C-alpha distance (Angstrom), angle and dihedral (degrees) to the residues before:
residue distance angle dihedral
M1 . . .
K2 3.80 . .
I3 3.78 122.8 .
N4 3.79 112.4 -154.4
L5 3.80 111.6 -163.2
L6 3.81 106.5 -171.8
F7 3.76 113.5 -173.6
V8 3.81 101.1 -178.8
L9 3.79 109.2 154.5
F10 3.80 126.7 -170.7
T11 3.80 88.4 -139.0
F12 3.78 113.3 44.3
L13 3.77 113.8 -128.4
S14 3.78 104.5 -152.0
V15 3.78 135.2 41.9
S16 3.79 118.2 -161.9
A17 3.77 119.7 -114.6
F18 3.79 89.9 -114.1
G19 3.81 92.7 55.6
Q20 3.80 92.6 -127.8
F21 3.79 100.6 103.4
E22 3.79 142.6 36.1
F23 3.80 122.5 -154.6
N24 3.78 127.2 -156.5
Q25 3.81 89.9 -137.5
T26 3.81 138.8 -6.1
E27 3.83 100.3 -163.7
F28 3.80 123.6 47.8
D29 3.82 117.9 -175.2
T30 3.80 110.0 -175.0
P31 3.82 122.9 -177.4
F32 3.80 113.4 -174.0
D33 3.79 143.9 172.5
P34 3.81 107.6 -110.8
K35 3.81 94.4 -152.1
N36 3.81 107.6 116.2
T37 3.81 90.5 -15.4
Y38 3.79 112.0 136.9
D39 3.80 103.8 152.1
I40 3.81 132.0 28.2
K41 3.81 115.8 -171.5
T42 3.80 120.5 -160.3
D43 3.81 118.9 -172.1
L44 3.80 119.7 -140.0
V45 3.83 111.0 -167.4
V46 3.82 117.0 -156.5
K47 3.81 125.3 -171.5
N48 3.80 128.9 -168.4
I49 3.81 106.3 -132.0
S50 3.80 96.6 171.5
D51 3.80 125.4 100.4
E52 3.80 94.6 -112.2
S53 3.78 140.9 41.7
A54 3.82 111.7 -67.8
D55 3.79 133.4 -166.8
F56 3.79 139.8 -171.0
I57 3.78 143.7 176.6
W58 3.81 129.1 -148.1
N59 3.78 145.5 -146.6
V60 3.80 134.8 -170.5
E61 3.80 126.9 -133.2
V62 3.80 114.5 -161.8
V63 3.80 106.3 -145.9
E64 3.80 90.0 178.2
M65 3.78 137.8 -25.1
S66 3.81 130.6 -178.2
E67 3.78 117.9 -111.8
G68 3.79 112.4 -90.2
W69 3.82 93.9 25.8
N70 3.79 125.6 111.7
F71 3.80 140.5 177.8
Y72 3.79 140.1 -151.4
V73 3.78 137.2 -173.7
C74 3.80 133.1 -136.9
D75 3.80 110.0 -163.8
L76 3.81 130.3 -179.5
N77 3.80 90.6 -74.2
K78 3.81 108.7 39.5
C79 3.79 148.0 -34.4
Y80 3.78 116.7 -88.6
G81 3.78 128.6 -148.7
P82 3.81 125.2 -93.2
G83 3.78 112.3 -70.3
F84 3.81 94.9 13.1
D85 3.80 100.8 143.1
A86 3.83 110.6 179.8
V87 3.79 146.1 24.3
D88 3.80 127.3 -154.3
E89 3.80 133.7 -142.4
D90 3.81 92.2 -79.3
A91 3.82 88.3 65.3
K92 3.79 98.4 40.6
N93 3.80 120.7 153.8
V94 3.81 115.1 -123.1
L95 3.81 129.1 -158.8
E96 3.78 124.4 -176.7
V97 3.81 122.8 -140.1
D98 3.84 110.6 -57.6
E99 3.80 90.6 -2.1
E100 3.79 119.9 135.9
G101 3.76 130.2 -162.6
T102 3.79 138.3 -176.5
L103 3.79 126.8 -124.8
N104 3.81 118.6 -166.1
F105 3.80 123.0 -143.5
H106 3.81 110.9 -163.1
L107 3.79 126.7 -162.6
Q108 3.81 117.5 -163.3
P109 3.83 107.4 -161.6
N110 3.81 92.3 166.2
A111 3.82 93.1 -138.1
S112 3.81 92.6 -61.8
A113 3.81 131.4 122.2
G114 3.77 122.1 -113.1
A115 3.78 145.2 95.1
A116 3.78 139.3 -93.8
T117 3.79 139.7 -177.3
F118 3.80 124.7 -165.1
L119 3.81 133.4 -177.2
F120 3.80 111.0 -149.6
H121 3.81 108.4 -162.2
I122 3.80 120.0 -158.1
T123 3.82 105.7 -159.5
E124 3.77 141.9 175.9
S125 3.79 110.0 -84.1
T126 3.80 93.2 -133.6
D127 3.81 94.4 45.9
P128 3.84 116.4 30.0
T129 3.81 90.6 -173.2
N130 3.81 89.9 65.0
I131 3.80 103.7 84.5
I132 3.80 116.4 -155.6
Q133 3.81 95.9 -176.3
T134 3.80 137.8 -12.8
I135 3.80 118.3 -144.1
T136 3.82 118.5 -160.2
F137 3.81 120.9 -146.4
V138 3.82 116.4 -170.0
Y139 3.82 124.2 -179.3
N140 3.81 129.2 -173.0
T141 3.79 136.7 170.1
P142 3.82 120.8 -136.9
V143 3.80 122.0 -80.8
N144 3.79 133.8 -165.8
V145 3.79 92.9 -96.7
S146 3.79 124.1 99.6
E147 3.79 118.7 -104.3
E148 3.80 87.9 -125.6
D149 3.81 92.3 58.6
I150 3.82 91.7 45.7
A151 3.80 91.3 50.9
K152 3.82 90.3 53.5
I153 3.82 94.7 52.4
N154 3.77 107.3 108.3
I155 3.79 143.8 161.1
F156 3.79 119.5 -141.5
P157 2.95 147.0 -139.2
N158 3.77 94.6 29.8
P159 3.03 116.7 -156.2
V160 3.78 87.2 46.7
D161 3.80 129.7 -156.9
N162 3.82 110.1 -167.0
F163 3.81 105.6 -33.0
F164 3.77 134.9 31.6
Q165 3.78 129.8 -165.6
L166 3.78 125.6 -134.4
E167 3.78 123.2 -139.0
N168 3.81 100.6 -150.7
P169 3.83 113.2 176.1
N170 3.79 113.8 -154.9
N171 3.83 88.9 -5.4
V172 3.80 92.2 -85.2
V173 3.82 93.6 148.0
S174 3.79 116.4 89.3
S175 3.82 103.8 168.7
I176 3.80 143.0 3.8
H177 3.81 125.1 -148.5
I178 3.81 119.7 -164.6
F179 3.83 117.1 -152.5
D180 3.79 129.1 -174.3
I181 3.81 119.6 -131.8
L182 3.81 90.3 -92.1
G183 3.79 90.7 60.2
K184 3.81 96.8 -107.1
K185 3.79 114.8 140.7
A186 3.80 107.4 -118.3
L187 3.83 102.2 175.1
E188 3.78 139.6 2.9
F189 3.81 126.5 -160.4
D190 3.77 134.9 -168.1
A191 3.80 101.4 -135.1
K192 3.80 99.6 -174.0
G193 3.80 105.2 124.5
E194 3.81 92.3 -10.2
T195 3.80 127.3 115.1
S196 3.83 104.0 168.9
F197 3.82 125.2 61.7
D198 3.81 130.6 -170.2
V199 3.82 115.4 -133.9
S200 3.80 96.6 160.1
T201 3.82 90.6 120.8
L202 3.81 92.5 62.7
Q203 3.77 120.2 99.9
S204 3.79 116.6 -122.9
G205 3.78 112.5 -85.4
R206 3.79 146.1 74.6
Y207 3.81 123.6 -38.0
F208 3.78 139.8 166.7
A209 3.80 122.3 -127.4
R210 3.80 111.1 -155.9
I211 3.78 111.6 -163.6
F212 3.82 122.0 -152.2
D213 3.80 136.5 -165.9
K214 3.82 126.9 -133.9
D215 3.82 91.1 -84.4
G216 3.79 91.8 55.8
K217 3.80 93.2 -107.8
S218 3.78 118.6 142.8
L219 3.80 113.2 -110.5
K220 3.77 103.1 175.7
V221 3.80 145.7 -16.8
V222 3.80 118.8 -134.7
R223 3.80 122.9 -168.2
L224 3.81 106.1 -129.5
I225 3.79 125.9 -161.1
K226 3.83 117.1 -157.3
S227 3.80 109.9 -155.5
């Protein structure tokens, strides 16, 4: 079974920091039923809003991905093989003035439960270290916790200085894992009966807090900013 998640909006939601491109969305959070699900396609629409031709390249950072899962990307030029995570200037994507195009990010969960988080970096073609926009793709399979309880799970304050609080309805959260943007686990907390968590040892920057239930199933991913 294929799940096609098309997020084409009449009004684009995000403008890149460089003012060249608009994106239909910069954060995709996709829960899905793993039964008979082998490919999930998410459409990222990019529009050139500058007054001249503009180009970009891309790379993928895997923050985490369940064993047996894979991903692949179809950009404006072609589809690449599973696990292919970057293109260089020779394969740059070009958009003319006011032109828009659609990139497809595919997750292949192979009908198995799990979770994954990816950072899809759109960068300058001549300098891959210069990030124009980062798109976040998060995938989760269902758990035995109500959608209402999951929606109420929250971390605050965010940005956080030294401690954050956890809003944990009905005590459904069992643990919290903090990952940096390269996918390395930075901290891990036992959340049973706890509401305050010390992150003073973290360097300033962006992190992801993945929140788990008592069965070790991922409930939610929260983007965390350490001030």
